Wavefront OBJ file of the C-alpha trace (Angstrom):
o trace
v 0.000 0.000 0.000
v 1.305 3.492 -0.912
v 0.760 6.415 1.427
v 2.494 9.734 0.722
v 5.011 8.097 -1.633
v 6.188 5.733 1.075
v 5.830 2.019 0.630
v 4.556 0.405 3.875
v 3.352 -3.196 4.220
v 1.365 -4.573 7.097
v 0.294 -8.052 8.107
v -3.036 -8.498 9.756
v -2.615 -10.223 13.102
v -4.362 -13.568 13.500
v -7.805 -13.346 15.150
v -7.895 -14.705 18.670
v -10.694 -17.230 18.538
v -10.064 -18.393 22.110
v -9.809 -21.981 20.997
v -6.083 -22.316 21.542
v -3.978 -24.982 19.923
v -6.011 -27.987 18.798
v -3.162 -30.212 19.899
v -3.506 -28.981 23.516
v -7.258 -28.610 23.854
v -10.279 -29.981 22.140
v -11.881 -28.037 19.350
v -14.198 -25.329 20.529
v -12.669 -25.048 24.026
v -12.142 -21.575 25.476
v -8.912 -20.175 26.917
v -7.489 -21.996 29.849
v -7.411 -20.584 33.372
v -3.633 -20.108 33.128
v -3.996 -18.094 29.956
v -6.634 -15.873 31.476
v -4.436 -15.226 34.546
v -1.461 -14.388 32.331
v -3.537 -11.941 30.353
v -4.755 -10.293 33.536
v -1.199 -9.883 34.816
v 0.078 -8.305 31.573
v -0.246 -4.494 31.452
v -2.461 -3.143 28.781
v -0.557 -1.439 25.904
v -1.652 0.067 22.616
v -1.598 -2.193 19.632
v 1.556 -1.672 17.483
v 1.415 -1.512 13.741
v 3.486 -3.905 11.664
v 6.283 -1.935 9.968
v 8.405 -2.888 6.993
v 11.610 -4.611 7.884
v 14.795 -2.591 7.591
v 17.373 -3.166 4.866
v 19.362 -5.392 7.181
v 16.384 -7.743 7.407
v 16.404 -7.828 11.207
v 13.273 -6.894 13.076
v 12.853 -5.861 16.634
v 10.996 -8.240 18.977
v 8.099 -5.815 19.229
v 7.800 -5.632 15.424
v 8.051 -9.427 15.221
v 5.105 -9.794 17.697
v 3.080 -7.255 15.763
v 3.774 -8.797 12.373
v 3.497 -12.408 13.612
v 6.997 -13.340 12.499
v 9.309 -15.178 14.902
v 12.842 -16.393 14.624
v 13.508 -20.016 13.854
v 15.128 -20.524 17.244
v 13.138 -19.436 20.290
v 15.158 -17.271 22.609
v 15.791 -18.431 26.137
v 13.460 -17.079 28.776
v 15.138 -15.321 31.649
v 14.506 -16.582 35.163
v 12.321 -14.239 37.155
v 14.043 -12.381 39.904
v 13.001 -12.824 43.544
v 11.483 -9.405 43.292
v 9.319 -8.714 40.266
v 7.450 -5.683 39.157
v 3.708 -5.589 39.575
v 1.494 -3.927 37.022
v 1.221 -0.907 39.288
v 4.964 -0.506 39.608
v 5.345 -2.007 43.108
v 7.659 -4.857 43.929
v 6.631 -8.306 45.066
v 8.480 -11.405 46.307
v 7.773 -14.334 43.979
v 8.986 -16.861 46.577
v 6.301 -15.825 49.075
v 3.039 -17.851 48.810
v 0.184 -15.992 47.271
v -3.051 -15.263 49.122
v -4.838 -17.925 47.072
v -2.268 -20.509 48.238
v -2.784 -19.463 51.839
v -6.517 -19.796 51.413
v -6.100 -23.313 49.988
v -3.932 -24.281 52.958
v -6.502 -23.107 55.483
v -9.147 -25.447 53.939
v -7.401 -28.496 55.516
v -7.863 -29.563 59.191
v -6.122 -32.107 61.396
v -8.066 -34.515 63.761
v -6.428 -36.477 66.572
v -6.670 -40.297 66.747
v -8.402 -40.147 70.171
v -11.101 -37.846 68.806
v -11.568 -40.134 65.820
v -11.969 -43.123 68.158
v -14.554 -41.294 70.248
v -16.571 -40.452 67.178
v -16.354 -44.061 65.967
v -17.511 -45.413 69.381
v -20.367 -42.923 69.470
v -21.393 -43.945 65.970
v -21.271 -47.636 66.900
v -23.419 -47.007 69.979
v -25.952 -45.107 67.923
v -26.089 -47.938 65.389
v -26.520 -50.541 68.177
v -29.263 -48.501 69.832
v -31.068 -48.173 66.530
v -30.867 -51.913 65.855
v -32.048 -52.738 69.404
v -34.965 -50.353 69.039
v -35.993 -51.964 65.762
v -35.736 -55.471 67.261
v -37.821 -54.417 70.285
v -40.473 -52.902 68.062
v -40.628 -56.061 65.976
v -40.930 -58.257 69.085
v -43.687 -56.067 70.521
v -45.523 -56.233 67.231
v -45.197 -60.026 67.095
v -46.369 -60.432 70.710
v -49.361 -58.191 70.054
v -50.162 -60.179 66.931
v -50.069 -63.521 68.779
v -52.305 -62.210 71.569
v -54.785 -60.941 69.012
v -54.764 -64.294 67.199
v -55.416 -66.171 70.459
v -58.304 -63.853 71.339
v -59.925 -64.397 67.933
v -59.431 -68.175 68.168
v -60.958 -68.298 71.645
v -63.928 -66.262 70.455
v -64.457 -68.658 67.548
v -64.402 -71.648 69.922
v -66.993 -70.033 72.174
v -69.226 -69.294 69.175
v -68.988 -72.952 68.162
v -70.230 -73.951 71.603
v -73.105 -71.473 71.429
v -74.130 -72.607 67.945
v -74.445 -76.176 69.210
v -77.188 -75.106 71.597
v -80.826 -75.277 70.635
v -81.399 -71.595 71.392
v -78.291 -70.373 69.521
v -80.310 -68.220 67.096
v -82.087 -66.473 69.948
v -78.819 -65.953 71.846
v -77.223 -64.395 68.797
v -80.149 -62.077 68.186
v -80.088 -60.906 71.806
v -76.307 -60.471 71.916
v -75.412 -59.299 68.419
v -72.613 -57.049 69.724
v -70.496 -60.102 70.616
v -70.585 -61.365 67.020
v -69.941 -57.879 65.644
v -66.882 -57.432 67.872
v -65.482 -60.751 66.694
v -66.025 -59.766 63.037
v -64.208 -56.478 63.666
v -61.365 -58.370 65.332
v -61.024 -60.686 62.306
v -60.949 -57.746 59.873
v -58.437 -55.821 61.999
v -56.237 -58.924 62.086
v -56.314 -59.101 58.288
v -55.522 -55.374 58.006
v -52.581 -55.700 60.397
v -54.126 -53.507 63.120
v -53.274 -55.920 65.946
v -54.088 -53.511 68.785
v -57.653 -53.095 67.519
v -57.924 -56.845 66.867
v -56.887 -57.630 70.446
v -59.258 -55.049 71.902
v -62.288 -56.205 69.894
v -61.403 -59.895 70.280
v -61.074 -59.642 74.063
v -64.375 -57.783 74.293
v -66.058 -60.494 72.230
v -64.626 -63.262 74.429
v -65.917 -61.579 77.586
v -69.365 -61.160 76.061
v -69.524 -64.735 74.766
v -68.407 -66.182 78.107
v -71.128 -64.155 79.797
v -73.673 -65.578 77.353
v -72.584 -69.125 78.124
v -72.524 -68.650 81.884
v -75.540 -66.469 82.509
v -79.066 -67.584 83.209
v -80.477 -69.690 85.996
v -80.620 -73.348 85.190
v -77.301 -73.423 83.300
v -74.936 -76.358 83.772
v -71.182 -75.918 83.617
v -67.881 -77.531 84.501
v -66.400 -76.150 87.708
v -63.151 -78.127 87.735
v -61.620 -80.484 85.193
v -58.659 -82.788 85.874
v -57.269 -85.417 83.550
v -59.147 -86.891 80.587
v -62.714 -85.524 80.578
v -64.946 -85.248 77.502
v -68.515 -84.201 76.726
v -70.925 -84.628 73.820
v -73.935 -82.645 72.637
v -76.959 -84.918 72.445
v -76.927 -88.413 71.011
v -75.000 -87.838 67.795
v -72.563 -85.060 68.563
v -68.792 -85.454 68.510
v -66.912 -85.952 71.785
v -64.970 -82.846 72.812
v -62.408 -82.220 75.499
v -63.967 -80.493 78.502
v -62.745 -77.140 79.750
v -63.698 -75.161 82.809
v -65.471 -72.564 80.667
v -67.581 -75.185 78.873
v -71.312 -74.906 79.459
v -73.541 -77.961 79.256
v -77.178 -78.351 78.271
v -79.786 -80.894 79.335
v -79.298 -83.982 77.216
v -75.486 -83.704 77.064
v -73.194 -86.606 77.903
v -70.046 -86.474 80.065
v -67.440 -89.207 80.408
v -64.099 -89.509 82.205
v -61.036 -91.620 81.527
v -59.002 -93.648 83.990
v -57.266 -90.458 85.207
v -60.161 -88.049 84.752
v -62.351 -86.283 87.311
v -64.746 -83.388 86.846
v -66.887 -81.204 89.074
v -70.166 -80.149 87.440
v -72.384 -77.398 88.808
v -76.093 -77.682 88.069
v -78.452 -74.763 87.797
v -80.075 -75.482 91.164
v -76.738 -75.299 92.956
v -76.114 -79.050 93.213
v -72.569 -80.258 92.595
v -71.738 -83.559 90.905
v -68.213 -84.987 91.107
v -67.754 -87.455 88.255
v -65.088 -89.979 89.213
v -62.723 -91.878 86.832
v -64.168 -94.333 84.273
v -67.662 -92.893 84.500
v -70.270 -91.728 81.981
v -73.414 -89.741 82.821
v -76.336 -88.159 80.987
v -77.456 -84.724 82.142
v -81.238 -84.342 82.350
v -83.492 -83.607 79.413
v -86.111 -85.764 77.732
v -83.623 -88.555 77.152
v -82.767 -88.684 80.849
v -86.473 -88.805 81.719
v -86.927 -91.634 79.258
v -83.923 -93.639 80.469
v -84.508 -92.840 84.146
v -88.142 -93.875 84.050
v -89.644 -90.749 85.618
v -90.142 -86.993 85.476
v -87.601 -84.528 86.807
v -84.549 -86.775 86.523
v -81.469 -84.537 86.660
v -78.788 -87.138 85.920
v -78.490 -90.712 84.703
v -75.393 -92.653 85.768
v -74.751 -94.891 82.774
v -71.773 -96.506 84.500
v -69.169 -95.552 87.098
v -69.235 -93.495 90.310
v -70.727 -90.069 91.032
v -70.475 -88.168 94.326
v -73.112 -85.471 94.642
v -73.906 -82.632 96.993
v -77.403 -81.169 96.742
v -78.215 -77.551 97.576
v -81.587 -75.981 98.282
v -83.520 -78.516 96.215
v -83.738 -82.272 96.049
v -82.186 -84.053 93.060
v -83.308 -87.109 91.140
v -80.517 -89.404 89.989
v -81.107 -92.615 88.083
v -79.313 -95.716 86.898
v -80.557 -97.918 84.046
v -82.453 -100.015 86.632
v -83.459 -97.635 89.455
v -84.143 -94.043 90.433
v -83.050 -92.217 93.609
v -84.450 -89.026 95.089
v -81.749 -87.310 97.185
v -83.058 -84.786 99.716
v -81.843 -81.200 99.899
v -78.572 -80.292 101.643
v -77.288 -83.840 101.348
v -74.071 -85.621 100.384
v -74.459 -88.942 98.632
v -72.742 -91.423 96.321
v -74.180 -93.508 93.488
v -72.286 -96.305 91.761
v -73.336 -98.548 88.864
v -71.495 -101.500 87.291
v -72.907 -101.967 83.806
v -71.366 -105.383 83.206
v -72.519 -106.923 86.506
v -75.773 -104.890 86.596
v -75.095 -103.929 90.187
v -75.758 -100.553 91.828
v -75.016 -98.956 95.182
v -76.780 -95.935 96.715
v -75.190 -94.371 99.815
v -76.121 -91.335 101.926
v -73.257 -89.766 103.865
v -74.974 -86.632 105.128
v -78.521 -85.287 104.934
v -82.067 -86.432 105.511
v -82.733 -89.446 103.277
v -82.527 -91.101 99.879
v -85.584 -92.794 98.422
v -84.614 -95.535 95.961
v -87.209 -96.997 93.574
v -86.381 -99.919 91.273
v -87.885 -100.390 87.811
v -90.236 -103.106 89.130
v -91.692 -100.705 91.711
v -89.776 -101.760 94.819
v -88.961 -98.831 97.171
v -86.238 -98.552 99.806
v -85.483 -95.523 102.018
v -82.035 -95.005 103.543
v -80.817 -92.500 106.117
v -77.452 -90.932 106.929
v -74.445 -93.308 106.953
v -76.479 -96.022 105.238
v -76.432 -97.671 101.855
v -78.508 -100.055 99.766
v -77.310 -102.308 96.974
v -79.216 -103.408 93.911
v -78.649 -106.542 91.856
v -80.587 -106.593 88.592
v -84.052 -105.297 89.541
v -83.943 -106.258 93.211
v -83.002 -103.957 96.071
v -81.166 -105.382 99.048
v -81.501 -104.399 102.700
v -79.990 -101.239 104.109
v -76.528 -101.460 105.637
v -74.736 -99.173 108.068
v -71.599 -97.409 106.914
v -68.441 -96.523 108.863
v -68.220 -92.899 109.938
v -65.616 -90.675 108.312
v -62.286 -90.793 110.217
v -61.034 -87.662 111.998
v -57.549 -86.685 110.754
v -54.880 -85.913 113.388
v -51.449 -85.270 111.884
v -50.127 -83.374 110.091
v -52.271 -80.296 110.514
v -53.818 -78.771 107.443
v -51.379 -76.890 105.190
v -48.341 -77.946 107.215
v -44.977 -77.111 105.680
v -42.288 -79.802 105.838
v -38.558 -79.091 105.416
v -37.218 -81.676 103.002
v -33.604 -80.971 104.067
v -34.387 -81.840 107.695
v -37.181 -84.425 107.400
v -37.276 -87.374 105.024
v -40.314 -89.127 106.545
v -43.794 -87.886 107.407
v -46.372 -89.789 109.443
v -50.069 -89.454 108.641
v -52.382 -90.295 111.534
v -56.134 -90.372 112.140
v -58.581 -91.475 114.806
v -60.320 -94.871 114.587
v -63.729 -94.674 112.900
v -66.777 -96.514 114.242
v -67.680 -99.695 112.305
v -64.405 -99.530 110.317
v -62.431 -102.758 110.005
v -59.810 -101.248 107.717
v -59.102 -97.982 105.989
v -58.682 -96.589 102.511
v -55.846 -94.017 102.331
v -55.067 -91.926 99.294
v -52.505 -89.159 98.647
v -52.633 -87.003 95.541
v -51.191 -83.862 94.021
v -54.705 -82.893 92.918
v -57.449 -81.835 95.283
v -59.975 -83.904 93.292
v -57.742 -86.994 93.695
v -57.932 -87.638 89.968
v -54.578 -89.465 89.984
v -53.089 -90.601 93.269
v -49.481 -90.844 94.390
v -50.443 -93.360 97.091
v -53.521 -95.624 97.073
v -53.855 -98.084 99.987
v -57.236 -99.827 100.238
v -56.331 -102.264 103.008
v -54.771 -100.172 105.750
v -55.277 -101.880 109.112
v -53.517 -99.268 111.229
v -54.639 -95.723 111.881
v -51.367 -94.264 110.640
v -49.026 -94.432 107.699
v -45.423 -93.243 107.230
v -44.481 -91.639 103.949
v -40.995 -91.296 102.495
v -40.418 -87.774 101.181
v -38.354 -87.629 98.016
v -39.288 -84.380 96.303
v -40.894 -80.994 96.774
v -44.533 -80.306 96.069
v -48.026 -79.791 97.475
v -49.970 -82.920 98.403
v -53.504 -83.742 99.587
v -54.589 -86.726 101.648
v -57.786 -88.225 103.066
v -59.011 -91.462 104.629
v -62.245 -93.475 104.472
v -63.338 -96.399 106.633
v -64.320 -99.807 105.204
v -66.675 -102.105 107.111
v -66.217 -105.800 107.766
v -68.428 -106.668 104.771
v -66.714 -104.238 102.443
v -69.024 -101.238 102.974
v -67.105 -98.156 101.902
v -67.818 -95.200 104.155
v -67.545 -91.479 103.352
v -64.219 -89.778 102.929
v -62.780 -87.515 105.566
v -62.253 -83.855 104.844
v -59.041 -83.562 102.797
v -55.912 -82.026 104.258
v -52.871 -80.611 102.527
v -49.151 -80.504 103.294
v -46.299 -78.866 101.450
v -42.799 -80.286 101.078
v -40.021 -77.777 100.394
v -36.284 -77.345 100.928
v -36.272 -74.646 103.616
v -32.878 -75.021 105.311
v -31.132 -72.875 102.729
v -33.522 -70.031 103.501
v -32.424 -67.938 106.460
v -34.702 -67.338 109.408
v -35.712 -63.674 109.248
v -38.372 -61.982 111.316
v -41.408 -61.681 109.067
v -43.946 -58.952 109.765
v -45.143 -58.410 106.190
v -48.704 -59.600 105.438
v -48.996 -62.041 102.547
v -50.272 -60.775 99.202
v -53.891 -61.629 98.443
v -55.458 -61.198 95.022
v -59.110 -62.118 94.492
v -59.375 -62.850 90.792
v -63.015 -63.893 90.513
v -66.191 -64.234 92.582
v -69.058 -65.975 90.800
v -72.535 -66.838 92.052
v -74.671 -69.752 90.873
v -77.872 -69.781 92.810
v -76.839 -70.091 96.441
v -73.291 -71.210 95.581
v -70.401 -68.747 95.532
v -67.097 -69.628 93.828
v -64.048 -67.620 94.894
v -60.772 -67.840 92.952
v -57.552 -66.009 93.675
v -53.836 -66.140 94.433
v -51.682 -65.626 97.492
v -48.190 -66.354 98.774
v -47.130 -70.003 98.328
v -47.432 -71.773 101.674
v -50.054 -69.365 103.030
v -53.451 -70.526 104.298
v -56.677 -69.141 102.908
v -60.131 -69.181 104.464
v -63.312 -68.067 102.724
v -66.060 -67.242 105.227
v -64.244 -69.397 107.822
v -64.037 -72.358 105.422
v -60.570 -73.640 104.558
v -59.533 -73.340 100.902
v -56.917 -75.546 99.279
v -53.850 -73.540 98.192
v -51.630 -74.841 95.401
v -47.860 -74.815 95.237
v -47.980 -71.625 93.171
v -50.336 -69.891 95.632
v -53.499 -70.298 93.527
v -56.697 -71.200 95.348
v -60.402 -71.644 94.708
v -63.233 -72.328 97.110
v -66.956 -72.989 96.720
v -69.218 -71.982 99.580
v -72.980 -71.898 100.006
v -74.910 -68.891 101.318
v -78.396 -69.828 102.474
v -80.070 -66.444 102.272
v -81.277 -64.295 99.433
v -80.164 -60.771 98.679
v -76.813 -59.076 99.140
v -74.143 -60.827 101.201
v -70.507 -60.159 102.109
v -67.814 -62.777 101.496
v -64.596 -62.453 103.521
v -61.304 -63.939 102.290
v -58.388 -64.206 104.745
v -54.818 -65.213 103.849
v -52.428 -66.136 106.684
v -48.711 -66.813 106.212
v -46.427 -69.019 108.316
v -45.521 -66.100 110.604
v -49.174 -65.411 111.414
v -49.498 -62.253 109.327
v -52.950 -61.812 107.817
v -54.436 -60.079 104.805
v -58.207 -59.678 104.567
v -60.410 -58.794 101.638
v -64.172 -58.619 101.282
v -66.532 -58.846 98.349
v -70.261 -58.342 97.946
v -72.413 -60.859 96.083
v -76.110 -61.068 95.323
v -77.837 -64.394 95.981
v -80.891 -65.141 93.865
v -83.304 -68.037 93.670
v -82.361 -69.673 96.967
l 1 2 3 4 5 6 7 8 9 10 11 12 13 14 15 16 17 18 19 20 21 22 23 24 25 26 27 28 29 30 31 32 33 34 35 36 37 38 39 40 41 42 43 44 45 46 47 48 49 50 51 52 53 54 55 56 57 58 59 60 61 62 63 64 65 66 67 68 69 70 71 72 73 74 75 76 77 78 79 80 81 82 83 84 85 86 87 88 89 90 91 92 93 94 95 96 97 98 99 100 101 102 103 104 105 106 107 108 109 110 111 112 113 114 115 116 117 118 119 120 121 122 123 124 125 126 127 128 129 130 131 132 133 134 135 136 137 138 139 140 141 142 143 144 145 146 147 148 149 150 151 152 153 154 155 156 157 158 159 160 161 162 163 164 165 166 167 168 169 170 171 172 173 174 175 176 177 178 179 180 181 182 183 184 185 186 187 188 189 190 191 192 193 194 195 196 197 198 199 200 201 202 203 204 205 206 207 208 209 210 211 212 213 214 215 216 217 218 219 220 221 222 223 224 225 226 227 228 229 230 231 232 233 234 235 236 237 238 239 240 241 242 243 244 245 246 247 248 249 250 251 252 253 254 255 256 257 258 259 260 261 262 263 264 265 266 267 268 269 270 271 272 273 274 275 276 277 278 279 280 281 282 283 284 285 286 287 288 289 290 291 292 293 294 295 296 297 298 299 300 301 302 303 304 305 306 307 308 309 310 311 312 313 314 315 316 317 318 319 320 321 322 323 324 325 326 327 328 329 330 331 332 333 334 335 336 337 338 339 340 341 342 343 344 345 346 347 348 349 350 351 352 353 354 355 356 357 358 359 360 361 362 363 364 365 366 367 368 369 370 371 372 373 374 375 376 377 378 379 380 381 382 383 384 385 386 387 388 389 390 391 392 393 394 395 396 397 398 399 400 401 402 403 404 405 406 407 408 409 410 411 412 413 414 415 416 417 418 419 420 421 422 423 424 425 426 427 428 429 430 431 432 433 434 435 436 437 438 439 440 441 442 443 444 445 446 447 448 449 450 451 452 453 454 455 456 457 458 459 460 461 462 463 464 465 466 467 468 469 470 471 472 473 474 475 476 477 478 479 480 481 482 483 484 485 486 487 488 489 490 491 492 493 494 495 496 497 498 499 500 501 502 503 504 505 506 507 508 509 510 511 512 513 514 515 516 517 518 519 520 521 522 523 524 525 526 527 528 529 530 531 532 533 534 535 536 537 538 539 540 541 542 543 544 545 546 547 548 549 550 551 552 553 554 555 556 557 558 559 560 561 562 563 564 565 566 567 568 569 570
């Protein structure tokens, strides 16, 4: 280009696209951080124009940068001095760390090993606590679920018993809430709401048990020990008896070789069904088989001890019928194979026995009559019940100090020998000792283990007449020597769990200190090894009455509790 007669050439500098060398960065990448910092540090200067080279052909470095021409060999770069110029003319030390380096250094922290260990232990404890909490919650949920399942199952069993009754439809219509609660419990169990299922299931069980137990004239099991079964009517299936089971007229009850059951009738009478016995409870079938109206029980075979209350009871065998007066204790036995029967009155006014051919025999207290086929024999006197002497009731025996215990009783009138039995069950369903030919009025027992035991004696006449049993007594065998003798002035605990009334009968159940004695209205109750007790008493007056329960421990400390009951239909 010519300007004013002077020839000047210029080379356009390459445009800075910011992409840098493609060998160093990828295509399209912007300037690096280092390049930007270098540009910021360089002082701004006006752009120089590219001038023509001189005749010598050598260009200054500034002209070379402007024109974009560089020598073939790159000059060496001088080392920076410890002190370099800043853009503002001040001096700085290049060996001193910059502020950005100091900031990077402050971002790091040091932690001691002890502190690290403490944090690790704390973390482990937190993890353990969390796991334990989860396990506890799972166990609580499982326990709640199992309790809810048991409540629903028990409710279903009670409904099955109610549906077997003739008036089941009427009972359901009158007590619809019990069925509704059970349905809610089932649905809550399906939904996983176990708390609601347990609440509704328990409410249903309480209502259903009340339905089965309420109403005058109901029949129920009071106590069941060993193999005891019952059947609804003539064609029902045999079921295992439970203490909550309610019976209807026309039901059958049978016991095995180790089974005994106490049955409470609606009029307050109590029947004790002994081993290997089967009976039919009232109803039209009992009237038909007993040969008369008002028959309460038919003894098909076996032995039944009965205690009547405010009304007389009619008990029959396949070949005779007996009317037992009120407030009496009696025993009726029938051998089906030999067709032999025995009717005995231990306490009360009389028993009137009538055979199927019309023969009548009346017996008084401590008398019995036997029947062979259709013929009644003469009355026979029975031995009186023996009076027990030693040990006293509820005596505690130290097994470490005493290995033998002597049982003694007074001689009974008209007794030629004695029948002694010792059992761990107050109903004597299965006996530890059974001696039917005891000639002496004492017996020595060898003590080998701890436990609570019951014993009683009956006299047997010279012709084999079996008299009534004595009142049972209990003794407890325990290892007491290892327990120090400490002055005891603390009353025993006494918990009354249940008081039920059936006519004039009152059943009291509860729990006290093991080894303590319990009396209910001055009547001795039998206390188990675990402290559980139950007692049936009779109150011979209508209206409200107070029942007093007294627990006495070995040191003589007493705990008293009272309860009010209402007696109806005496």
